[in-house]
C-alpha positions as CSV (number, residue, x, y, z in Angstrom):
1,M,196.0,86.8,105.6
2,T,199.2,88.4,106.7
3,A,198.5,91.6,104.8
4,R,194.9,91.7,106.3
5,F,196.3,91.3,109.8
6,S,198.9,94.0,109.2
7,M,196.3,96.4,107.9
8,C,194.1,95.7,110.9
9,C,197.0,96.4,113.3
10,M,197.8,99.6,111.5
11,R,194.2,100.9,111.8
12,R,193.9,100.1,115.5
13,H,197.4,101.0,116.7
14,G,198.8,103.1,113.8
15,F,201.0,105.5,115.7
16,A,202.4,102.9,118.1
17,V,203.2,100.6,115.2
18,R,204.9,103.4,113.2
19,L,206.9,104.4,116.3
20,A,208.0,100.8,116.8
21,G,208.9,100.6,113.2
22,C,211.0,103.7,113.4
23,F,212.9,102.3,116.4
24,V,213.4,98.8,114.8
25,S,214.5,100.3,111.4
26,V,217.0,102.7,113.0
27,I,218.5,100.2,115.3
28,V,218.9,97.6,112.6
29,A,220.6,100.1,110.3
30,T,222.9,101.2,113.1
31,V,223.9,97.6,114.2
32,F,224.4,96.6,110.5
33,V,227.0,99.3,110.0
34,G,228.4,98.9,113.6
35,L,229.1,95.2,113.1
36,A,231.3,96.1,110.2
37,P,232.5,99.7,110.5
38,E,234.4,99.4,107.3
39,A,231.0,98.9,105.6
40,N,230.0,102.5,106.5
41,M,229.6,103.4,102.9
42,I,225.9,104.3,103.2
43,W,224.4,105.5,106.5
44,V,220.7,104.6,106.3
45,A,219.5,105.4,109.8
46,N,219.3,109.2,109.2
47,G,217.4,108.7,106.0
48,V,214.8,106.5,107.8
49,L,214.2,109.1,110.5
50,L,214.0,111.8,107.8
51,A,211.2,109.8,106.1
52,Y,209.3,109.6,109.3
53,L,209.6,113.3,110.0
54,L,208.5,114.3,106.5
55,L,205.3,112.2,106.8
56,A,204.4,112.7,110.5
57,P,202.6,115.7,112.0
58,R,204.9,118.0,113.8
59,R,203.3,117.2,117.1
60,R,204.6,113.6,116.6
61,W,208.2,114.7,115.8
62,P,209.4,114.5,119.5
63,A,208.3,110.9,119.8
64,Y,210.0,109.8,116.5
65,I,213.2,111.8,117.4
66,A,213.3,110.1,120.8
67,A,212.7,106.7,119.3
68,A,215.5,107.2,116.7
69,F,217.8,108.7,119.4
70,A,217.3,105.6,121.6
71,A,217.7,103.2,118.7
72,Q,221.0,104.8,117.5
73,F,222.4,105.1,121.0
74,S,221.4,101.5,121.9
75,G,222.8,100.2,118.6
76,G,226.1,102.0,119.2
77,L,226.3,100.5,122.7
78,L,225.6,97.0,121.3
79,V,228.5,97.1,118.8
80,G,230.7,98.9,121.4
81,H,232.7,101.2,119.1
82,H,232.2,104.4,121.2
83,G,231.9,105.3,124.8
84,I,228.7,106.7,126.4
85,I,229.8,110.4,125.9
86,S,231.0,110.0,122.4
87,G,228.0,107.8,121.6
88,L,225.6,110.4,122.9
89,L,227.3,113.1,120.8
90,L,227.3,111.1,117.6
91,T,223.7,110.1,118.1
92,F,222.8,113.8,118.7
93,L,224.5,114.8,115.5
94,N,222.7,112.2,113.5
95,V,219.3,113.1,114.9
96,A,220.0,116.8,114.5
97,E,221.0,116.2,110.8
98,S,217.6,114.6,110.1
99,L,215.8,117.3,112.0
100,I,217.6,120.1,110.1
101,S,216.8,118.4,106.8
102,A,213.1,118.0,107.8
103,L,212.8,121.6,108.8
104,L,214.3,122.8,105.6
105,L,212.1,120.5,103.5
106,R,208.9,120.9,105.4
107,R,208.4,124.6,105.7
108,R,204.7,124.2,106.4
109,S,203.2,121.5,108.6
110,S,200.7,120.6,105.9
111,E,203.5,120.1,103.3
112,L,204.1,116.4,102.5
113,P,206.9,114.8,100.4
114,D,206.1,114.4,96.8
115,F,208.9,112.5,95.0
116,T,206.9,112.6,91.7
117,S,207.4,116.4,91.6
118,P,210.6,117.6,89.8
119,A,210.6,120.7,92.0
120,Y,210.4,118.7,95.2
121,I,213.2,116.4,94.1
122,V,215.4,119.4,93.5
123,R,214.6,120.7,97.0
124,F,215.2,117.3,98.5
125,I,218.6,116.9,96.9
126,A,219.5,120.5,98.0
127,F,218.3,120.3,101.6
128,G,218.0,116.6,102.5
129,V,221.0,115.2,100.6
130,F,223.4,118.0,100.9
131,A,222.5,120.7,103.5
132,G,221.8,118.4,106.4
133,P,224.8,116.1,106.0
134,V,227.1,119.0,105.3
135,I,226.1,120.8,108.5
136,A,226.3,117.7,110.6
137,G,229.6,116.7,109.0
138,A,231.1,120.0,109.8
139,A,230.1,119.6,113.5
140,D,231.4,116.0,113.5
141,T,234.8,117.2,112.1
142,C,235.0,119.7,115.0
143,L,234.1,117.1,117.6
144,S,236.0,114.1,116.2
145,P,239.0,114.5,118.6
146,L,236.6,113.5,121.4
147,W,236.0,110.0,120.0
148,H,239.5,109.4,118.5
149,T,241.4,110.0,121.8
150,S,242.2,106.3,122.1
151,S,243.4,105.8,118.5
152,P,247.1,106.2,117.5
153,L,247.8,109.4,115.6
154,W,248.6,107.5,112.4
155,Q,245.2,105.8,112.5
156,T,243.3,109.0,113.1
157,P,241.7,110.3,109.8
158,S,242.4,113.8,108.8
159,P,239.6,116.4,109.3
160,A,239.0,116.5,105.5
161,A,238.7,112.7,105.3
162,E,236.4,112.7,108.3
163,F,234.2,115.3,106.8
164,L,234.0,113.7,103.4
165,E,233.3,110.3,104.9
166,W,230.4,111.6,106.9
167,V,228.9,113.7,104.1
168,A,229.2,110.9,101.5
169,A,227.7,108.2,103.7
170,D,224.9,110.3,105.1
171,A,224.0,111.9,101.7
172,L,223.9,108.6,100.0
173,G,221.8,107.1,102.9
174,A,219.3,110.0,102.6
175,C,219.2,109.8,98.8
176,V,218.4,106.1,98.9
177,A,216.5,105.4,102.1
178,T,214.2,108.4,102.4
179,P,212.2,108.0,99.2
180,A,212.1,104.2,99.8
181,F,210.7,104.5,103.4
182,V,208.4,107.4,102.3
183,A,206.9,105.1,99.8
184,I,206.7,102.2,102.3
185,F,204.8,104.3,104.8
186,R,202.2,105.6,102.4
187,A,199.0,103.8,102.4
188,R,198.9,102.5,98.8
189,F,202.5,101.3,99.1
190,H,201.7,99.6,102.4
191,Q,198.7,97.8,100.8
192,S,201.0,96.4,98.1
193,L,203.8,95.5,100.5
194,F,202.7,91.9,100.7
195,S,201.8,91.7,97.0
196,Y,203.5,88.9,95.2
197,K,203.4,91.0,92.0
198,H,205.6,93.7,93.6
199,W,208.1,91.2,95.2
200,A,208.3,89.4,91.8
201,H,210.1,92.5,90.6
202,L,212.2,93.0,93.7
203,L,213.5,89.5,94.3
204,P,215.2,89.3,90.8
205,V,217.1,92.5,91.7
206,L,218.2,90.9,95.0
207,A,219.3,87.7,93.3
208,C,221.2,89.5,90.5
209,S,222.9,91.7,93.2
210,V,224.2,88.6,94.9
211,A,225.3,87.2,91.6
212,A,227.1,90.4,90.6
213,F,228.9,91.0,93.9
214,C,229.8,87.5,95.0
215,Q,232.5,87.2,92.3
216,A,235.0,89.6,90.7
217,W,235.9,88.0,87.4
218,L,232.8,89.3,85.5
219,P,231.8,93.0,85.6
220,L,228.2,92.5,86.3
221,P,227.2,95.3,88.7
222,F,226.2,97.8,86.0
223,L,223.8,95.3,84.6
224,L,221.7,96.0,87.7
225,Y,220.9,99.5,86.4
226,P,218.3,98.2,83.8
227,L,216.7,96.1,86.4
228,L,216.3,99.1,88.7
229,V,214.9,101.1,85.8
230,L,212.4,98.3,85.2
231,V,211.3,98.4,88.8
232,L,211.0,102.2,88.5
233,L,208.8,101.9,85.4
234,R,206.6,99.2,86.9
235,L,206.3,100.2,90.5
236,G,207.6,103.7,90.9
237,L,210.4,105.6,92.6
238,G,209.7,104.2,96.1
239,W,210.2,100.6,95.1
240,A,213.1,101.4,92.9
241,A,214.8,103.2,95.9
242,L,214.1,100.2,98.1
243,A,215.6,97.9,95.4
244,T,218.7,100.2,95.4
245,L,218.9,99.9,99.1
246,F,218.9,96.1,98.8
247,V,221.7,96.4,96.2
248,A,223.7,98.7,98.5
249,G,223.3,96.3,101.4
250,V,224.4,93.3,99.3
251,A,227.3,95.2,97.7
252,S,228.5,96.5,101.1
253,S,228.4,93.0,102.7
254,F,230.4,91.4,99.9
255,T,232.8,94.3,99.5
256,V,233.9,94.4,103.2
257,R,234.5,90.6,103.0
258,G,236.9,91.3,100.1
259,Q,234.6,89.9,97.5
260,G,233.1,91.4,94.4
261,P,234.4,93.8,91.7
262,F,234.7,96.7,94.2
263,A,236.7,94.8,96.9
264,P,240.0,96.2,98.1
265,S,243.1,94.7,96.4
266,G,246.7,95.5,95.8
267,L,245.8,98.3,93.4
268,V,242.7,99.6,95.2
269,S,242.7,100.7,98.9
270,A,239.8,100.3,101.3
271,M,239.0,104.0,101.0
272,E,239.0,103.8,97.2
273,S,236.9,100.7,97.3
274,A,234.3,102.4,99.5
275,L,234.4,105.4,97.2
276,L,233.8,103.3,94.1
277,L,230.8,101.6,95.7
278,Q,229.4,104.9,96.8
279,V,229.8,106.3,93.2
280,F,228.0,103.2,91.9
281,I,225.1,103.6,94.3
282,A,224.9,107.4,93.7
283,G,224.9,106.8,90.0
284,A,222.0,104.5,90.3
285,M,220.0,107.0,92.3
286,V,220.9,109.9,90.0
287,M,219.7,107.7,87.1
288,L,216.5,106.8,88.9
289,Y,215.8,110.4,90.0
290,G,216.4,111.7,86.5
291,I,214.1,109.1,84.8
292,S,211.5,109.7,87.5
293,V,211.5,113.4,86.8
294,V,211.2,112.9,83.1
295,L,208.4,110.3,83.5
296,E,206.5,112.4,85.9
297,S,206.8,115.4,83.6
298,R,205.4,113.3,80.8
299,R,202.6,112.0,83.0
300,A,201.7,115.5,84.1
301,T,201.6,116.7,80.5
302,E,199.4,113.7,79.6
303,R,197.1,114.5,82.5
304,R,196.8,118.1,81.5
305,L,196.2,117.1,77.9
306,Q,193.5,114.6,79.0
307,Q,191.9,117.3,81.2
308,V,192.0,119.8,78.4
309,A,190.6,117.3,75.9
310,A,187.9,116.2,78.3
311,L,187.0,119.9,79.0
312,H,186.9,120.7,75.3
313,H,184.7,117.6,74.7
314,L,182.4,118.6,77.5
315,V,182.1,122.1,76.2
316,M,181.5,120.9,72.6
317,E,179.0,118.3,73.6
318,N,177.0,120.6,75.8
319,S,177.1,123.7,73.6
320,R,173.9,124.7,72.0
321,D,175.9,125.4,68.9
322,V,176.8,122.6,66.6
323,I,180.6,122.1,66.5
324,I,181.9,120.6,63.4
325,I,185.5,119.7,62.5
326,A,186.1,119.0,58.8
327,D,188.7,119.1,56.1
328,F,188.6,121.3,53.1
329,D,187.1,118.5,51.0
330,G,184.0,118.6,53.1
331,N,184.8,115.4,55.0
332,R,183.6,115.7,58.6
333,N,185.7,114.3,61.5
334,F,183.6,115.4,64.4
335,V,180.1,116.7,64.9
336,S,178.7,117.6,68.3
337,A,175.3,116.4,69.6
338,A,173.5,119.7,69.3
339,G,172.8,119.0,65.6
340,A,170.0,116.7,66.6
341,E,168.1,119.4,68.5
342,W,167.3,121.7,65.6
343,G,168.2,119.6,62.5
344,G,166.8,116.3,63.5
345,W,170.0,114.6,62.3
346,F,172.0,111.9,64.2
347,K,175.7,112.5,64.6
348,E,176.4,109.6,62.2
349,D,174.2,111.2,59.5
350,L,176.0,114.5,59.8
351,I,179.4,112.9,59.6
352,E,178.4,111.0,56.5
353,H,177.2,114.2,54.6
354,S,179.8,116.6,53.1
355,S,179.9,120.2,54.1
356,L,178.0,121.5,51.1
357,E,175.5,118.7,50.7
358,L,173.0,120.0,53.2
359,V,173.4,123.7,52.1
360,H,170.6,125.3,50.2
361,P,171.4,125.3,46.4
362,D,171.1,129.1,46.3
363,D,173.7,129.5,49.1
364,R,176.2,126.9,48.0
365,Q,178.3,129.3,45.8
366,N,178.7,131.7,48.7
367,V,179.7,129.0,51.1
368,A,182.1,127.4,48.6
369,S,183.8,130.7,48.0
370,T,184.2,131.2,51.8
371,L,185.8,127.7,52.1
372,L,188.1,128.5,49.3
373,A,189.2,131.7,51.0
374,L,189.9,129.8,54.2
375,R,191.9,127.2,52.3
376,S,193.9,130.0,50.7
377,G,195.1,131.2,54.2
378,K,192.3,133.3,55.6
379,D,192.0,132.8,59.4
380,G,188.2,133.0,59.8
381,A,184.9,134.0,58.3
382,L,181.2,134.3,59.2
383,V,178.6,133.1,56.8
384,E,174.8,132.9,56.9
385,C,173.1,130.2,54.8
386,R,170.1,127.8,54.8
387,V,170.7,124.2,55.8
388,R,168.4,121.3,55.1
389,K,166.8,119.5,58.1
390,R,166.0,115.8,58.2
391,D,162.4,116.6,57.3
392,E,163.5,118.3,54.1
393,S,162.7,121.8,55.4
394,Y,165.4,124.5,55.7
395,V,166.6,126.5,58.6
396,W,168.8,129.6,58.6
397,V,172.1,129.1,60.3
398,E,175.1,131.3,61.1
399,A,178.4,129.5,60.6
400,S,181.5,130.8,62.4
401,L,184.4,129.3,60.5
402,R,188.0,129.2,61.8
403,T,191.0,127.7,60.0
404,I,192.8,124.8,61.7
405,R,196.5,125.0,61.1
406,D,199.3,122.5,61.4
407,P,201.2,123.3,64.6
408,V,204.6,122.8,62.8
409,T,204.1,124.1,59.2
410,H,201.2,126.5,60.1
411,L,199.5,125.5,56.8
412,P,195.7,125.2,56.8
413,T,194.6,121.6,57.3
414,G,190.9,121.9,58.1
415,I,188.0,124.0,59.4
416,L,186.5,124.4,62.9
417,N,182.8,125.3,62.3
418,S,180.5,126.6,65.0
419,V,177.0,126.5,63.6
420,R,174.1,128.4,65.3
421,E,170.5,128.4,64.2
422,I,169.2,131.9,63.4
423,T,165.8,131.2,61.8
424,E,164.0,133.3,64.4
425,R,166.5,136.1,64.0
426,K,166.2,136.1,60.3
427,L,162.4,136.1,60.6
428,A,162.6,139.0,63.0
429,E,165.0,140.8,60.6
430,Q,162.6,140.2,57.8
431,R,159.7,141.6,59.8
432,L,161.8,144.6,60.8
433,A,162.8,145.2,57.2
434,D,159.1,144.9,56.1
435,A,158.1,147.3,58.8
436,Y,160.9,149.7,57.8
437,R,159.8,149.6,54.2
438,A,156.2,150.2,55.2
439,V,157.2,153.2,57.4
440,E,159.4,154.5,54.6
441,E,156.6,154.0,52.1
442,L,154.3,155.9,54.4
443,A,156.8,158.7,54.8
444,I,156.9,159.3,51.0
445,T,153.3,158.4,50.1
446,D,150.2,160.6,50.1
447,V,147.6,158.9,52.3
448,L,144.6,159.9,50.2
449,T,145.7,159.2,46.6
450,G,148.6,156.7,47.2
451,L,150.9,158.9,45.0
452,A,154.2,160.2,46.1
453,N,153.9,163.1,48.6
454,R,155.5,166.6,48.4
455,R,158.6,165.4,50.3
456,H,159.3,162.6,47.9
457,F,158.5,164.8,44.9
458,E,161.1,167.4,46.0
459,Q,163.8,164.7,46.6
460,C,163.2,163.1,43.2
461,L,163.2,166.5,41.4
462,A,166.6,167.3,43.0
463,N,168.0,163.9,41.9
464,E,166.7,164.3,38.4
465,W,168.0,167.9,38.2
466,R,171.5,166.7,39.2
467,R,171.3,163.9,36.6
468,G,170.2,166.3,33.9
469,L,173.0,168.7,34.8
470,R,175.5,165.9,34.6
471,E,174.2,164.4,31.3
472,R,173.0,167.6,29.6
473,M,169.5,166.1,29.2
474,P,166.2,168.0,29.3
475,L,163.9,167.7,32.3
476,S,160.1,168.3,32.0
477,L,157.6,169.0,34.7
478,L,153.8,169.0,34.6
479,L,151.7,170.8,37.2
480,I,148.0,169.6,37.2
481,D,145.2,171.5,39.0
482,A,141.6,170.6,39.2
483,D,139.4,173.4,37.8
484,L,136.9,175.0,40.1
485,F,137.7,172.4,42.8
486,K,136.7,174.7,45.7
487,T,133.2,175.1,44.4
488,F,133.1,171.3,43.7
489,N,134.0,170.7,47.3
490,D,131.5,173.2,48.6
491,T,128.7,171.8,46.4
492,Y,129.3,168.0,46.7
493,G,131.1,167.7,50.1
494,H,134.5,166.6,51.2
495,L,134.0,162.9,50.6
496,R,133.1,163.5,46.9
497,G,136.0,165.9,46.8
498,D,138.4,163.3,48.0
499,H,137.0,160.8,45.4
500,C,137.5,163.4,42.7
501,L,141.2,163.9,43.7
502,K,141.6,160.1,43.6
503,Q,140.2,160.1,40.0
504,I,142.6,162.8,38.9
505,A,145.5,160.9,40.4
506,Q,144.4,157.7,38.6
507,A,144.0,159.6,35.3
508,A,147.6,160.9,35.5
509,Q,148.9,157.4,36.3
510,D,147.0,156.0,33.3
511,V,148.8,158.4,31.0
512,I,152.2,158.3,32.6
513,A,153.5,154.8,31.9
514,R,157.4,155.0,32.0
515,P,159.1,153.6,35.1
516,G,161.3,156.6,35.5
517,D,158.5,159.1,35.5
518,L,156.9,160.2,38.8
519,V,153.3,161.3,39.6
520,A,153.0,163.1,42.9
521,R,150.5,165.1,44.9
522,F,151.9,168.6,45.0
523,G,149.4,170.0,47.5
524,G,145.7,170.4,47.9
525,E,144.1,169.8,44.4
526,E,147.4,170.2,42.6
527,F,149.5,167.3,41.2
528,A,152.9,167.2,39.6
529,V,154.5,164.9,37.1
530,I,158.3,164.6,36.6
531,L,159.3,163.5,33.1
532,P,163.1,163.0,32.9
533,N,164.7,163.1,29.4
534,T,161.5,164.4,27.8
535,S,161.2,167.2,25.3
536,S,158.8,170.1,25.6
537,S,156.6,168.8,22.8
538,G,156.5,165.3,24.4
539,A,155.6,166.9,27.8
540,L,152.9,169.0,26.2
541,Q,151.4,165.9,24.5
542,M,151.3,164.1,27.8
543,A,149.5,167.1,29.3
544,H,146.8,167.2,26.6
545,E,146.3,163.5,27.1
546,I,145.8,163.9,30.9
547,C,143.2,166.6,30.2
548,R,141.3,164.3,27.8
549,V,141.4,161.3,30.1
550,M,140.1,163.4,32.9
551,R,137.2,164.7,30.8
552,D,136.3,161.2,29.7
553,R,135.8,160.2,33.3
554,Q,132.6,162.3,33.3
555,I,132.7,163.2,36.9
556,P,129.7,165.6,37.3
557,H,130.4,169.2,38.2
558,S,127.4,171.5,37.8
559,L,129.3,174.7,38.2
560,N,131.8,173.8,35.5
561,P,130.8,175.1,32.0
562,L,131.3,171.6,30.6
563,G,129.3,170.0,33.4
564,V,132.1,167.6,34.3
565,V,135.3,167.9,36.3
566,T,138.3,169.1,34.2
567,V,141.9,169.9,34.9
568,S,144.4,172.5,33.7
569,V,148.0,171.5,33.1
570,G,151.1,173.7,33.0
571,C,154.2,172.3,31.2
572,A,157.8,173.4,31.6
573,T,161.0,171.9,30.1
574,L,164.6,173.0,30.9
575,I,168.1,171.7,30.5
576,P,169.6,172.1,34.0
577,Q,172.4,174.7,34.0
578,L,175.2,175.1,36.5
579,G,174.2,177.5,39.3
580,Q,170.5,177.2,38.4
581,P,168.2,175.7,41.1
582,A,165.6,173.1,40.4
583,V,162.9,175.5,41.7
584,C,163.2,177.4,38.4
585,L,161.5,174.4,36.7
586,V,158.7,174.5,39.2
587,D,158.2,178.3,38.8
588,S,158.1,177.9,35.0
589,A,155.5,175.1,35.2
590,D,153.5,177.1,37.7
591,K,153.5,180.1,35.3
592,A,152.4,177.8,32.5
593,L,149.5,176.5,34.7
594,Y,148.5,180.1,35.3
595,Q,148.4,180.7,31.6
596,A,146.1,177.6,31.1
597,K,143.8,178.9,33.8
598,R,143.7,182.4,32.3
599,K,142.9,181.0,28.8
600,G,139.8,179.3,30.1
601,R,140.9,176.1,31.9
602,N,140.5,172.5,30.6
603,Q,143.7,172.8,28.6
604,A,147.5,172.5,28.8
605,C,149.9,175.3,28.2
606,D,153.7,175.2,27.7
607,Y,155.7,177.9,29.4
608,E,157.1,180.4,26.8
609,A,160.3,181.3,28.4
610,P,163.1,183.5,27.1
611,E,165.2,180.4,27.2
612,S,163.2,178.9,24.3
613,A,166.4,178.4,22.4
614,V,167.5,176.1,25.2
615,V,164.2,174.2,25.0
616,A,164.6,174.0,21.2
617,E,168.1,172.7,21.7
618,S,166.7,170.0,24.0
619,D,164.2,168.9,21.4
620,K,166.9,168.7,18.9
621,L,169.1,166.6,21.3
622,I,166.1,164.2,21.8
623,E,165.6,163.7,18.1
624,I,169.4,163.1,17.6
625,R,169.5,160.5,20.4
626,S,166.3,158.8,19.1
627,A,167.6,158.5,15.6
């Protein structure tokens, strides 16, 4: 009920409530120290004002400064340690100290304090804890004669002592009070201000502080450090600083009364006692700041890792590629959801199957060798294979494999596999390859007869000529010409002429049976046959057989003396010689064809060249190789 009422008041009269809170907090802190000046070991008032200035918009600063000025001046008048002039000067220095620190810390109006940031904590210590108190302390040292005029000379502190006392008390106050009040003024902290859970951690610290400083025979103060750390871990730096502020208040109260382990004694002066207490409180805050920085760095790292992990998971789950993480034994640790789109598998099914189990049997050896290469240290590989779908059909996939390495030893520990279906691409590649082969076939094939065309003939003749030159083997060539074909064409027409050419091509193919031989259309009614590693006698025998087969086809030709279509064949056989072109073989076969025509057609003639000794040698080599 109290918390709800407080929240309602804050929403309706937020600025007025905060302004009143600033006035009350500052005047209480001022009066607390003023009632026991010897307890001025930690000056909280400036830290409270600094917290307000760090959180408030700059347009509100004059109001908070005026409230703090009025509170400190009124508190000083209540305790009556200074006159009006000296009180005004001291109050001005205190307020100016907080303003200087706020200006240095809040370079932009939109910049708010963040005591969870290590960089901001460093800036706060530099500007808020040291720079502001040092500047104000120097001014106080210069003006201190104005408020020590009534004190005897031996009771007036030295300028150095005056400066150190100011800096130590104000720095410690800013160090403890500012983060505590910043946390109090933040909305989430305010909502938990009336939480029993939070006070359940704070009250034990307060009770232990009383127990530690109400007696001197047991050194208990340093046992408060673990309790402060516990508050830090459970509630954050703001509550831990507030707990430290309570410890400082309890310790100061007992110490100025001569009680507790830090109380003045015969061996310890009042100044040394105050210094010990300040060191104790400063040590607690240094510890809390250090732990807070470490914890926040760890939390920031965890947040970044969680963000990166969430982003990676989002990318993998929404990728159209299937992402698989597996070890080298094929055991899968992670499979993205995309596998169900083209494979029909559930994620659980894919995790249960090993890496090679779904691969097509014909592709497993290739995939296994790739995995072995990755296991041996290769960084990555790209492999194409067929993978079985849930309906037992197969799809082509492209797997981009990357080696996962141990971050410490850099040894391969697993595989990151990005799988993409490429069935459509493979089909397109197959269609393209088929089309290319068809075009290539058309480029080397005679359209009418289906034989190799003149271009393909010349290419094959050049290849066989080079091979014969290299292996010292004979190469034979047959040139076939239809007898009296022009008269046949004129008599029976071009369609019958085309049919006749097809019959001649078929007759040559029926005789020539070896895979290495080539039958081609040489041009018009002429055909050529390349016979690698064939002797002149063997070539001539083939030529006679072609003539016979063509006669047996009994294609009518009224102007031919035999009454049917016949052919003449010229044969030539050479062993390729260095510096001799392949066209020599064509010329020789052409001359032999001319001889067959001159002798009456319907026959085969072998070219009788001066190089007959070479041809005889080739026949002898053939016989030796065949034996």
